[in-house]
TIRO-2110 file (N, C-alpha, C; in Angstrom, 1 decimal):
// TIRO-2110
0.2, 15.6, 15.7, N, 1, A
0.5, 16.7, 14.7, CA, 1, A
0.1, 16.3, 13.3, C, 1, A
0.3, 15.1, 12.9, N, 2, A
0.0, 14.7, 11.6, CA, 2, A
-1.5, 14.7, 11.3, C, 2, A
-2.3, 14.3, 12.4, N, 3, A
-3.8, 14.3, 12.2, CA, 3, A
-4.3, 15.7, 11.9, C, 3, A
-3.7, 16.7, 12.6, N, 4, A
-4.1, 18.1, 12.3, CA, 4, A
-3.7, 18.5, 10.9, C, 4, A
-2.5, 18.1, 10.5, N, 5, A
-2.0, 18.4, 9.1, CA, 5, A
-2.9, 17.7, 8.1, C, 5, A
-3.3, 16.5, 8.4, N, 6, A
-4.2, 15.8, 7.4, CA, 6, A
-5.5, 16.6, 7.3, C, 6, A
-6.0, 17.1, 8.4, N, 7, A
-7.3, 17.8, 8.3, CA, 7, A
-7.1, 19.1, 7.4, C, 7, A
-5.9, 19.7, 7.6, N, 8, A
-5.7, 21.0, 6.8, CA, 8, A
-5.5, 20.6, 5.3, C, 8, A
-4.8, 19.6, 5.0, N, 9, A
-4.6, 19.2, 3.6, CA, 9, A
-6.0, 18.7, 3.0, C, 9, A
-6.8, 18.0, 3.8, N, 10, A
-8.1, 17.7, 3.3, CA, 10, A
-8.9, 18.9, 3.0, C, 10, A
-8.9, 19.9, 3.9, N, 11, A
-9.6, 21.1, 3.7, CA, 11, A
-9.1, 21.8, 2.4, C, 11, A
-7.8, 21.9, 2.2, N, 12, A
-7.3, 22.5, 1.1, CA, 12, A
-7.7, 21.8, -0.2, C, 12, A
-7.7, 20.5, -0.2, N, 13, A
-8.2, 19.7, -1.3, CA, 13, A
-9.6, 20.0, -1.7, C, 13, A
-10.5, 20.1, -0.6, N, 14, A
-11.9, 20.5, -0.9, CA, 14, A
-12.0, 21.8, -1.5, C, 14, A
-11.2, 22.8, -1.1, N, 15, A
-11.2, 24.1, -1.7, CA, 15, A
-10.8, 24.0, -3.2, C, 15, A
-9.7, 23.2, -3.5, N, 16, A
-9.3, 23.0, -4.8, CA, 16, A
-10.4, 22.4, -5.7, C, 16, A
-11.0, 21.4, -5.1, N, 17, A
-12.1, 20.7, -5.9, CA, 17, A
-13.2, 21.7, -6.2, C, 17, A
-13.6, 22.6, -5.2, N, 18, A
-14.6, 23.6, -5.4, CA, 18, A
-14.2, 24.5, -6.6, C, 18, A
-13.0, 25.0, -6.6, N, 19, A
-12.5, 25.9, -7.6, CA, 19, A
-12.6, 25.2, -9.0, C, 19, A
-12.1, 23.9, -9.0, N, 20, A
-12.2, 23.2, -10.3, CA, 20, A
-13.6, 22.9, -10.7, C, 20, A
-14.4, 22.5, -9.8, N, 21, A
-15.8, 22.2, -10.2, CA, 21, A
-16.6, 23.4, -10.7, C, 21, A
-16.3, 24.6, -10.1, N, 22, A
-17.0, 25.8, -10.5, CA, 22, A
-16.3, 26.4, -11.8, C, 22, A
-15.2, 25.9, -12.2, N, 23, A
-14.5, 26.4, -13.4, CA, 23, A
-14.1, 27.8, -13.2, C, 23, A
-13.7, 28.2, -12.0, N, 24, A
-13.4, 29.6, -11.7, CA, 24, A
-12.2, 30.2, -12.6, C, 24, A
-11.3, 29.3, -12.9, N, 25, A
-10.1, 29.8, -13.7, CA, 25, A
-10.1, 29.1, -15.1, C, 25, A
-11.3, 28.8, -15.6, N, 26, A
-11.4, 28.2, -16.9, CA, 26, A
-10.7, 29.1, -18.0, C, 26, A
-10.9, 30.3, -17.9, N, 27, A
-10.4, 31.3, -18.9, CA, 27, A
-9.0, 31.8, -18.6, C, 27, A
-8.4, 31.3, -17.4, N, 28, A
-7.1, 31.8, -17.0, CA, 28, A
-6.1, 30.6, -16.8, C, 28, A
-5.5, 30.2, -17.9, N, 29, A
-4.6, 29.0, -17.8, CA, 29, A
-3.5, 29.1, -16.8, C, 29, A
-2.9, 30.2, -16.6, N, 30, A
-1.8, 30.2, -15.6, CA, 30, A
-2.3, 30.0, -14.2, C, 30, A
-3.4, 30.6, -13.8, N, 31, A
-4.0, 30.4, -12.5, CA, 31, A
-4.6, 29.0, -12.4, C, 31, A
-5.1, 28.5, -13.5, N, 32, A
-5.6, 27.1, -13.4, CA, 32, A
-4.5, 26.1, -13.2, C, 32, A
-3.3, 26.3, -13.8, N, 33, A
-2.2, 25.5, -13.6, CA, 33, A
-1.7, 25.6, -12.2, C, 33, A
-1.8, 26.7, -11.6, N, 34, A
-1.4, 26.9, -10.2, CA, 34, A
-2.3, 26.0, -9.3, C, 34, A
-3.6, 26.0, -9.6, N, 35, A
-4.6, 25.2, -8.8, CA, 35, A
-4.3, 23.7, -9.0, C, 35, A
-4.0, 23.3, -10.2, N, 36, A
-3.6, 21.9, -10.5, CA, 36, A
-2.3, 21.5, -9.7, C, 36, A
-1.3, 22.4, -9.7, N, 37, A
-0.1, 22.2, -8.9, CA, 37, A
-0.4, 22.1, -7.4, C, 37, A
-1.3, 22.9, -6.9, N, 38, A
-1.7, 22.9, -5.5, CA, 38, A
-2.4, 21.6, -5.2, C, 38, A
-3.2, 21.1, -6.1, N, 39, A
-3.9, 19.9, -5.8, CA, 39, A
-2.9, 18.7, -5.7, C, 39, A
-1.9, 18.7, -6.7, N, 40, A
-0.9, 17.7, -6.6, CA, 40, A
-0.1, 17.7, -5.3, C, 40, A
0.3, 18.9, -5.0, N, 41, A
1.1, 19.1, -3.8, CA, 41, A
0.4, 18.7, -2.5, C, 41, A
-0.9, 19.0, -2.4, N, 42, A
-1.7, 18.7, -1.2, CA, 42, A
-1.9, 17.2, -1.2, C, 42, A
-2.2, 16.5, -2.3, N, 43, A
-2.4, 15.1, -2.3, CA, 43, A
-1.1, 14.3, -1.9, C, 43, A
0.0, 14.8, -2.4, N, 44, A
1.3, 14.2, -2.0, CA, 44, A
1.5, 14.3, -0.5, C, 44, A
1.3, 15.5, 0.0, N, 45, A
1.4, 15.8, 1.4, CA, 45, A
0.4, 14.9, 2.2, C, 45, A
-0.8, 14.8, 1.7, N, 46, A
-1.8, 14.0, 2.4, CA, 46, A
-1.3, 12.5, 2.4, C, 46, A
-0.8, 12.0, 1.4, N, 47, A
-0.3, 10.6, 1.3, CA, 47, A
0.8, 10.5, 2.4, C, 47, A
1.7, 11.4, 2.6, N, 48, A
2.7, 11.3, 3.6, CA, 48, A
2.1, 11.3, 5.0, C, 48, A
1.1, 12.2, 5.2, N, 49, A
0.4, 12.2, 6.5, CA, 49, A
-0.2, 10.9, 6.8, C, 49, A
-0.9, 10.3, 5.8, N, 50, A
-1.5, 9.0, 6.0, CA, 50, A
-0.4, 7.9, 6.3, C, 50, A
0.7, 8.0, 5.7, N, 51, A
1.8, 7.0, 6.0, CA, 51, A
2.2, 7.2, 7.5, C, 51, A
2.3, 8.4, 7.9, N, 52, A
2.8, 8.7, 9.3, CA, 52, A
1.7, 8.2, 10.3, C, 52, A
0.4, 8.2, 9.9, N, 53, A
-0.6, 7.8, 10.9, CA, 53, A
-1.0, 6.3, 10.6, C, 53, A
-0.2, 5.7, 9.7, N, 54, A
-0.4, 4.2, 9.4, CA, 54, A
-1.8, 3.9, 8.8, C, 54, A
-2.3, 4.9, 8.0, N, 55, A
-3.5, 4.7, 7.3, CA, 55, A
-3.1, 4.4, 5.8, C, 55, A
-2.6, 3.2, 5.6, N, 56, A
-1.9, 3.0, 4.3, CA, 56, A
-2.8, 3.0, 3.1, C, 56, A
-4.0, 2.5, 3.2, N, 57, A
-4.9, 2.5, 2.1, CA, 57, A
-5.3, 3.9, 1.7, C, 57, A
-5.5, 4.8, 2.7, N, 58, A
-5.7, 6.2, 2.4, CA, 58, A
-4.5, 6.8, 1.8, C, 58, A
-3.3, 6.4, 2.2, N, 59, A
-2.1, 6.9, 1.6, CA, 59, A
-2.1, 6.6, 0.1, C, 59, A
-2.5, 5.4, -0.2, N, 60, A
-2.5, 4.9, -1.6, CA, 60, A
-3.5, 5.8, -2.4, C, 60, A
-4.7, 6.0, -1.8, N, 61, A
-5.7, 6.8, -2.5, CA, 61, A
-5.2, 8.2, -2.7, C, 61, A
-4.5, 8.8, -1.7, N, 62, A
-4.0, 10.2, -1.9, CA, 62, A
-2.9, 10.2, -3.0, C, 62, A
-2.0, 9.2, -2.9, N, 63, A
-1.0, 9.2, -4.0, CA, 63, A
-1.6, 9.0, -5.4, C, 63, A
-2.6, 8.2, -5.5, N, 64, A
-3.3, 8.0, -6.8, CA, 64, A
-3.9, 9.4, -7.2, C, 64, A
-4.5, 10.1, -6.3, N, 65, A
-5.0, 11.4, -6.6, CA, 65, A
-3.9, 12.3, -7.2, C, 65, A
-2.8, 12.3, -6.6, N, 66, A
-1.6, 13.1, -7.1, CA, 66, A
-1.2, 12.6, -8.4, C, 66, A
-1.2, 11.3, -8.6, N, 67, A
-0.7, 10.7, -9.9, CA, 67, A
-1.8, 11.0, -11.0, C, 67, A
-3.0, 11.1, -10.6, N, 68, A
-4.0, 11.5, -11.6, CA, 68, A
-3.7, 12.9, -12.2, C, 68, A
-3.2, 13.7, -11.4, N, 69, A
-2.9, 15.1, -11.8, CA, 69, A
-1.5, 15.1, -12.5, C, 69, A
-0.5, 14.5, -11.9, N, 70, A
0.8, 14.5, -12.4, CA, 70, A
1.3, 13.0, -12.5, C, 70, A
1.0, 12.3, -13.6, N, 71, A
1.3, 10.9, -13.7, CA, 71, A
2.7, 10.4, -13.5, C, 71, A
3.7, 11.3, -13.6, N, 72, A
5.1, 10.9, -13.4, CA, 72, A
5.7, 11.5, -12.1, C, 72, A
4.8, 11.8, -11.1, N, 73, A
5.2, 12.3, -9.9, CA, 73, A
6.0, 11.3, -9.1, C, 73, A
7.3, 11.4, -9.0, N, 74, A
8.1, 10.4, -8.3, CA, 74, A
7.8, 10.4, -6.8, C, 74, A
7.5, 11.5, -6.2, N, 75, A
7.1, 11.6, -4.8, CA, 75, A
5.9, 10.8, -4.5, C, 75, A
4.9, 11.0, -5.4, N, 76, A
3.6, 10.3, -5.2, CA, 76, A
3.8, 8.8, -5.4, C, 76, A
4.6, 8.4, -6.4, N, 77, A
4.9, 7.0, -6.6, CA, 77, A
5.6, 6.4, -5.4, C, 77, A
6.6, 7.1, -4.9, N, 78, A
7.4, 6.6, -3.7, CA, 78, A
6.5, 6.4, -2.5, C, 78, A
5.6, 7.3, -2.3, N, 79, A
4.7, 7.2, -1.1, CA, 79, A
3.7, 6.1, -1.3, C, 79, A
3.2, 5.9, -2.5, N, 80, A
2.3, 4.8, -2.8, CA, 80, A
3.1, 3.4, -2.6, C, 80, A
4.3, 3.3, -3.1, N, 81, A
5.1, 2.1, -2.9, CA, 81, A
5.3, 1.9, -1.4, C, 81, A
5.6, 2.9, -0.7, N, 82, A
5.8, 2.8, 0.8, CA, 82, A
4.6, 2.3, 1.5, C, 82, A
3.4, 2.7, 1.1, N, 83, A
2.2, 2.2, 1.6, CA, 83, A
2.0, 0.8, 1.3, C, 83, A
2.3, 0.4, 0.1, N, 84, A
2.2, -1.0, -0.3, CA, 84, A
3.1, -1.9, 0.5, C, 84, A
4.3, -1.4, 0.7, N, 85, A
5.3, -2.2, 1.5, CA, 85, A
4.8, -2.4, 2.9, C, 85, A
4.2, -1.3, 3.5, N, 86, A
3.6, -1.4, 4.9, CA, 86, A
2.5, -2.4, 4.9, C, 86, A
1.7, -2.5, 3.8, N, 87, A
0.6, -3.5, 3.8, CA, 87, A
1.1, -4.9, 3.4, C, 87, A
2.4, -5.1, 3.2, N, 88, A
3.0, -6.3, 2.8, CA, 88, A
2.5, -6.7, 1.4, C, 88, A
2.2, -5.7, 0.6, N, 89, A
1.8, -6.0, -0.8, CA, 89, A
3.1, -5.7, -1.7, C, 89, A
4.0, -6.7, -1.6, N, 90, A
5.3, -6.4, -2.2, CA, 90, A
5.3, -6.4, -3.7, C, 90, A
4.4, -7.2, -4.3, N, 91, A
4.4, -7.2, -5.8, CA, 91, A
3.8, -5.9, -6.3, C, 91, A
2.8, -5.3, -5.6, N, 92, A
2.3, -4.0, -6.0, CA, 92, A
3.3, -2.9, -5.8, C, 92, A
4.1, -3.0, -4.7, N, 93, A
5.2, -2.1, -4.5, CA, 93, A
6.2, -2.1, -5.6, C, 93, A
6.6, -3.4, -6.0, N, 94, A
7.5, -3.5, -7.1, CA, 94, A
7.1, -2.9, -8.4, C, 94, A
5.8, -3.0, -8.7, N, 95, A
5.3, -2.4, -9.9, CA, 95, A
5.4, -0.9, -9.9, C, 95, A
5.0, -0.3, -8.8, N, 96, A
5.1, 1.1, -8.7, CA, 96, A
6.5, 1.6, -8.7, C, 96, A
7.4, 0.9, -8.0, N, 97, A
8.8, 1.3, -8.0, CA, 97, A
9.5, 1.2, -9.3, C, 97, A
9.1, 0.2, -10.1, N, 98, A
9.7, 0.0, -11.4, CA, 98, A
9.2, 1.2, -12.3, C, 98, A
8.0, 1.6, -12.2, N, 99, A
7.5, 2.8, -12.9, CA, 99, A
8.3, 4.0, -12.5, C, 99, A
8.5, 4.2, -11.2, N, 100, A
9.3, 5.3, -10.6, CA, 100, A
10.7, 5.3, -11.2, C, 100, A
11.3, 4.2, -11.3, N, 101, A
12.7, 4.1, -11.8, CA, 101, A
12.8, 4.3, -13.3, C, 101, A
11.7, 4.1, -14.0, N, 102, A
11.6, 4.5, -15.4, CA, 102, A
11.7, 6.0, -15.6, C, 102, A
11.0, 6.7, -14.6, N, 103, A
11.0, 8.2, -14.7, CA, 103, A
12.3, 8.7, -14.1, C, 103, A
12.8, 8.2, -13.0, N, 104, A
14.0, 8.7, -12.4, CA, 104, A
14.9, 7.5, -12.1, C, 104, A
15.7, 7.1, -13.0, N, 105, A
16.6, 5.9, -12.9, CA, 105, A
17.6, 5.9, -11.8, C, 105, A
18.0, 7.1, -11.4, N, 106, A
19.1, 7.3, -10.4, CA, 106, A
18.5, 7.4, -8.9, C, 106, A
17.2, 7.2, -8.7, N, 107, A
16.6, 7.3, -7.4, CA, 107, A
17.1, 6.2, -6.5, C, 107, A
18.1, 6.5, -5.6, N, 108, A
18.7, 5.5, -4.8, CA, 108, A
17.7, 4.9, -3.8, C, 108, A
16.8, 5.7, -3.2, N, 109, A
15.8, 5.2, -2.2, CA, 109, A
14.8, 4.2, -2.9, C, 109, A
14.4, 4.5, -4.1, N, 110, A
13.5, 3.6, -4.9, CA, 110, A
14.2, 2.3, -5.2, C, 110, A
15.5, 2.4, -5.6, N, 111, A
16.3, 1.2, -5.9, CA, 111, A
16.4, 0.3, -4.6, C, 111, A
16.6, 0.9, -3.5, N, 112, A
16.7, 0.2, -2.2, CA, 112, A
15.4, -0.5, -1.8, C, 112, A
14.3, 0.3, -2.0, N, 113, A
13.0, -0.2, -1.6, CA, 113, A
12.6, -1.4, -2.6, C, 113, A
13.0, -1.2, -3.9, N, 114, A
12.7, -2.3, -4.8, CA, 114, A
13.4, -3.5, -4.5, C, 114, A
14.7, -3.4, -4.1, N, 115, A
15.4, -4.6, -3.7, CA, 115, A
14.8, -5.3, -2.5, C, 115, A
14.3, -4.5, -1.5, N, 116, A
13.7, -5.0, -0.3, CA, 116, A
12.3, -5.7, -0.7, C, 116, A
11.6, -5.1, -1.6, N, 117, A
10.3, -5.6, -2.0, CA, 117, A
10.5, -7.0, -2.7, C, 117, A
11.6, -7.0, -3.6, N, 118, A
11.9, -8.3, -4.3, CA, 118, A
12.3, -9.4, -3.3, C, 118, A
13.1, -9.0, -2.3, N, 119, A
13.6, -9.9, -1.3, CA, 119, A
12.4, -10.4, -0.5, C, 119, A
11.5, -9.5, -0.1, N, 120, A
10.3, -9.9, 0.7, CA, 120, A
9.4, -10.8, -0.1, C, 120, A
9.2, -10.6, -1.3, N, 121, A
8.4, -11.4, -2.2, CA, 121, A
8.9, -12.8, -2.2, C, 121, A
10.2, -13.0, -2.4, N, 122, A
10.9, -14.3, -2.4, CA, 122, A
10.7, -15.0, -1.1, C, 122, A
11.0, -14.3, 0.0, N, 123, A
10.9, -14.8, 1.4, CA, 123, A
9.4, -15.3, 1.7, C, 123, A
8.5, -14.5, 1.4, N, 124, A
7.1, -14.8, 1.7, CA, 124, A
6.6, -16.0, 0.8, C, 124, A
7.1, -16.0, -0.4, N, 125, A
6.8, -17.2, -1.3, CA, 125, A
7.4, -18.5, -0.8, C, 125, A
8.6, -18.4, -0.4, N, 126, A
9.3, -19.6, 0.2, CA, 126, A
8.6, -20.0, 1.5, C, 126, A
8.3, -19.1, 2.3, N, 127, A
7.6, -19.4, 3.6, CA, 127, A
6.3, -20.1, 3.4, C, 127, A
5.5, -19.6, 2.4, N, 128, A
4.2, -20.2, 2.1, CA, 128, A
4.4, -21.6, 1.6, C, 128, A
5.4, -21.8, 0.7, N, 129, A
5.7, -23.1, 0.1, CA, 129, A
6.1, -24.1, 1.2, C, 129, A
7.0, -23.7, 2.1, N, 130, A
7.4, -24.6, 3.2, CA, 130, A
6.3, -24.9, 4.1, C, 130, A
5.4, -24.0, 4.4, N, 131, A
4.3, -24.2, 5.3, CA, 131, A
3.3, -25.2, 4.6, C, 131, A
3.1, -25.0, 3.3, N, 132, A
2.2, -25.9, 2.6, CA, 132, A
2.8, -27.3, 2.6, C, 132, A
4.1, -27.4, 2.4, N, 133, A
4.8, -28.8, 2.4, CA, 133, A
4.7, -29.4, 3.7, C, 133, A
4.9, -28.6, 4.8, N, 134, A
4.7, -29.2, 6.1, CA, 134, A
3.4, -29.8, 6.4, C, 134, A
2.4, -29.0, 6.0, N, 135, A
1.0, -29.4, 6.3, CA, 135, A
0.6, -30.5, 5.4, C, 135, A
0.9, -30.4, 4.1, N, 136, A
0.3, -31.4, 3.1, CA, 136, A
1.4, -32.4, 2.7, C, 136, A
2.6, -32.4, 3.3, N, 137, A
3.6, -33.4, 2.9, CA, 137, A
3.1, -34.8, 3.3, C, 137, A
2.5, -35.0, 4.4, N, 138, A
1.9, -36.2, 4.8, CA, 138, A
0.4, -36.1, 4.6, C, 138, A
-0.3, -36.9, 5.2, N, 139, A
-1.8, -36.8, 5.1, CA, 139, A
-2.3, -35.5, 5.8, C, 139, A
-3.3, -34.9, 5.3, N, 140, A
-3.8, -33.7, 5.9, CA, 140, A
-4.3, -33.9, 7.3, C, 140, A
-4.9, -35.1, 7.5, N, 141, A
-5.4, -35.3, 8.9, CA, 141, A
-4.3, -35.5, 9.9, C, 141, A
-3.2, -36.1, 9.5, N, 142, A
-2.0, -36.2, 10.3, CA, 142, A
-1.4, -34.8, 10.7, C, 142, A
-1.3, -34.0, 9.6, N, 143, A
-0.8, -32.7, 9.9, CA, 143, A
-1.7, -31.9, 10.8, C, 143, A
-3.0, -32.0, 10.6, N, 144, A
-3.9, -31.3, 11.5, CA, 144, A
-3.9, -31.8, 12.9, C, 144, A
-3.8, -33.1, 13.0, N, 145, A
-3.8, -33.7, 14.4, CA, 145, A
-2.5, -33.3, 15.1, C, 145, A
-1.4, -33.2, 14.4, N, 146, A
-0.1, -32.9, 15.0, CA, 146, A
0.1, -31.4, 15.2, C, 146, A
-0.5, -30.6, 14.3, N, 147, A
-0.3, -29.2, 14.5, CA, 147, A
-1.5, -28.4, 14.0, C, 147, A
-2.5, -28.2, 14.8, N, 148, A
-3.6, -27.4, 14.3, CA, 148, A
-3.2, -25.9, 14.1, C, 148, A
-2.2, -25.5, 14.8, N, 149, A
-1.7, -24.1, 14.6, CA, 149, A
-1.1, -24.0, 13.2, C, 149, A
-0.4, -25.0, 12.7, N, 150, A
0.2, -24.9, 11.4, CA, 150, A
-0.9, -24.8, 10.3, C, 150, A
-2.0, -25.6, 10.5, N, 151, A
-3.1, -25.5, 9.6, CA, 151, A
-3.7, -24.1, 9.6, C, 151, A
-3.9, -23.6, 10.8, N, 152, A
-4.5, -22.3, 11.0, CA, 152, A
-3.6, -21.2, 10.3, C, 152, A
-2.3, -21.3, 10.5, N, 153, A
-1.4, -20.3, 10.0, CA, 153, A
-1.3, -20.4, 8.4, C, 153, A
-1.3, -21.7, 8.0, N, 154, A
-1.3, -21.9, 6.5, CA, 154, A
-2.5, -21.3, 5.9, C, 154, A
-3.7, -21.6, 6.5, N, 155, A
-4.9, -21.1, 5.9, CA, 155, A
-4.9, -19.6, 5.8, C, 155, A
-4.5, -18.9, 6.9, N, 156, A
-4.5, -17.4, 6.8, CA, 156, A
-3.4, -16.9, 5.9, C, 156, A
-2.3, -17.6, 5.8, N, 157, A
-1.2, -17.2, 4.8, CA, 157, A
-1.7, -17.2, 3.4, C, 157, A
-2.5, -18.3, 3.1, N, 158, A
-3.0, -18.4, 1.7, CA, 158, A
-4.1, -17.4, 1.5, C, 158, A
-4.9, -17.1, 2.5, N, 159, A
-5.9, -16.1, 2.4, CA, 159, A
-5.3, -14.7, 2.2, C, 159, A
-4.3, -14.5, 3.0, N, 160, A
-3.6, -13.2, 2.9, CA, 160, A
-3.0, -13.0, 1.5, C, 160, A
-2.4, -14.0, 0.9, N, 161, A
-1.9, -13.9, -0.4, CA, 161, A
-2.9, -13.7, -1.5, C, 161, A
-4.1, -14.3, -1.3, N, 162, A
-5.2, -14.1, -2.2, CA, 162, A
-5.7, -12.7, -2.1, C, 162, A
-5.8, -12.2, -0.9, N, 163, A
-6.3, -10.8, -0.7, CA, 163, A
-5.3, -9.8, -1.2, C, 163, A
-4.0, -10.1, -1.0, N, 164, A
-3.0, -9.2, -1.5, CA, 164, A
-2.9, -9.1, -3.0, C, 164, A
-3.2, -10.2, -3.7, N, 165, A
-3.2, -10.2, -5.2, CA, 165, A
-4.4, -9.4, -5.7, C, 165, A
-5.5, -9.5, -4.9, N, 166, A
-6.7, -8.8, -5.4, CA, 166, A
-6.7, -7.3, -4.9, C, 166, A
-5.8, -7.0, -4.0, N, 167, A
-5.7, -5.6, -3.4, CA, 167, A
-5.5, -4.5, -4.5, C, 167, A
-4.7, -4.8, -5.5, N, 168, A
-4.4, -3.7, -6.4, CA, 168, A
-5.7, -3.3, -7.1, C, 168, A
-6.6, -4.2, -7.5, N, 169, A
-7.8, -3.8, -8.1, CA, 169, A
-8.9, -3.4, -7.2, C, 169, A
-8.9, -4.0, -6.0, N, 170, A
-10.0, -3.7, -5.1, CA, 170, A
-9.5, -3.3, -3.7, C, 170, A
-8.4, -2.5, -3.6, N, 171, A
-7.8, -2.3, -2.3, CA, 171, A
-8.7, -1.5, -1.4, C, 171, A
-9.6, -0.7, -1.9, N, 172, A
-10.5, 0.0, -1.0, CA, 172, A
-11.5, -0.9, -0.4, C, 172, A
-12.0, -1.9, -1.2, N, 173, A
-13.1, -2.8, -0.7, CA, 173, A
-12.6, -3.8, 0.4, C, 173, A
-11.3, -4.2, 0.3, N, 174, A
-10.8, -5.3, 1.1, CA, 174, A
-9.9, -4.8, 2.2, C, 174, A
-9.5, -3.5, 2.3, N, 175, A
-8.5, -3.1, 3.2, CA, 175, A
-8.8, -3.4, 4.7, C, 175, A
-10.0, -3.3, 5.1, N, 176, A
-10.3, -3.6, 6.5, CA, 176, A
-10.1, -5.0, 6.8, C, 176, A
-10.5, -5.9, 5.9, N, 177, A
-10.4, -7.4, 6.1, CA, 177, A
-8.9, -7.8, 6.2, C, 177, A
-8.1, -7.3, 5.2, N, 178, A
-6.7, -7.7, 5.1, CA, 178, A
-6.0, -7.2, 6.4, C, 178, A
-6.2, -5.9, 6.8, N, 179, A
-5.5, -5.4, 7.9, CA, 179, A
-5.9, -6.2, 9.2, C, 179, A
-7.2, -6.6, 9.3, N, 180, A
-7.6, -7.4, 10.5, CA, 180, A
-7.0, -8.8, 10.5, C, 180, A
-6.9, -9.4, 9.3, N, 181, A
-6.3, -10.7, 9.2, CA, 181, A
-4.8, -10.6, 9.5, C, 181, A
-4.1, -9.6, 9.0, N, 182, A
-2.7, -9.5, 9.3, CA, 182, A
-2.5, -9.3, 10.8, C, 182, A
-3.3, -8.5, 11.4, N, 183, A
-3.2, -8.3, 12.9, CA, 183, A
-3.5, -9.5, 13.6, C, 183, A
-4.5, -10.3, 13.2, N, 184, A
-4.9, -11.6, 13.9, CA, 184, A
-3.7, -12.6, 13.8, C, 184, A
-3.2, -12.7, 12.6, N, 185, A
-2.1, -13.7, 12.4, CA, 185, A
-0.9, -13.2, 13.3, C, 185, A
-0.6, -11.9, 13.3, N, 186, A
0.5, -11.4, 14.1, CA, 186, A
0.3, -11.6, 15.6, C, 186, A
-0.9, -11.4, 16.1, N, 187, A
-1.2, -11.6, 17.5, CA, 187, A
-1.1, -13.1, 17.8, C, 187, A
-1.6, -14.0, 16.9, N, 188, A
-1.5, -15.4, 17.2, CA, 188, A
-0.1, -15.9, 17.2, C, 188, A
0.8, -15.4, 16.3, N, 189, A
2.2, -15.7, 16.2, CA, 189, A
2.9, -15.3, 17.5, C, 189, A
2.6, -14.1, 18.0, N, 190, A
3.2, -13.6, 19.2, CA, 190, A
2.8, -14.4, 20.4, C, 190, A
1.5, -14.8, 20.4, N, 191, A
1.0, -15.6, 21.5, CA, 191, A
1.7, -17.0, 21.6, C, 191, A
1.9, -17.5, 20.4, N, 192, A
2.5, -18.9, 20.3, CA, 192, A
4.0, -18.8, 20.7, C, 192, A
4.7, -17.8, 20.4, N, 193, A
6.1, -17.7, 20.8, CA, 193, A
6.3, -17.3, 22.2, C, 193, A
5.3, -16.7, 22.8, N, 194, A
5.4, -16.2, 24.2, CA, 194, A
5.3, -17.4, 25.2, C, 194, A
END
C-alpha cells in the first residue's frame, strides 16, 4: 500500500515542480502559496512513506525537500530524525530533534526520541571503546590470534562510525555502503550467536 502511495506522492510532486518551473502562478500569490503548501505536504507524506518502506535515505531527502519549503516544519523534522534513528545515525538525529524542540518545546514524542538518541550514542560509544580495549589492550597479534571475530567486528564498528559521521554531509553518496555494512555486521553477529 505504501509503495502505491509513494508513486502517487512522487507524481504529485512532479506536477508541483512543473507548475513552479513554468511560473504558472507567478502573478497569483494566493494560488502560488497553495502550490507551495501542497509541495510541503506531499514531501512530508513521501518521507513517511519511505519510512514505512524502510528507505531511510530517501525519507531524509523527502524531509529535506519539505524543510526547504517550510524550514520549521516539525513533522518533516520528526520524520528526518526517525530516519536517522533507523540508520543508527544518533548524533544527526539529536541535531534535528534539538532543532525541532526549539520550534515546539512541548513535543513529547521528540523529547522521548531525543532521550533515546542520546542513550544510544552513549551506548555505542562505550561499546566501541570496550571493543577497542579488548582488541588493543594486549598486543594486537595476541588479540587477533585469540579472537579474529573481535578484530573483524572492531574494524567494521570503526568503519561504521566513520561513515555515520560523514553521512550528514554525504548521506546520498554513502547510503548503500553503510546499509550493506550494517547488514553484514548484523548477519555475522547473528551467525556467531547461533
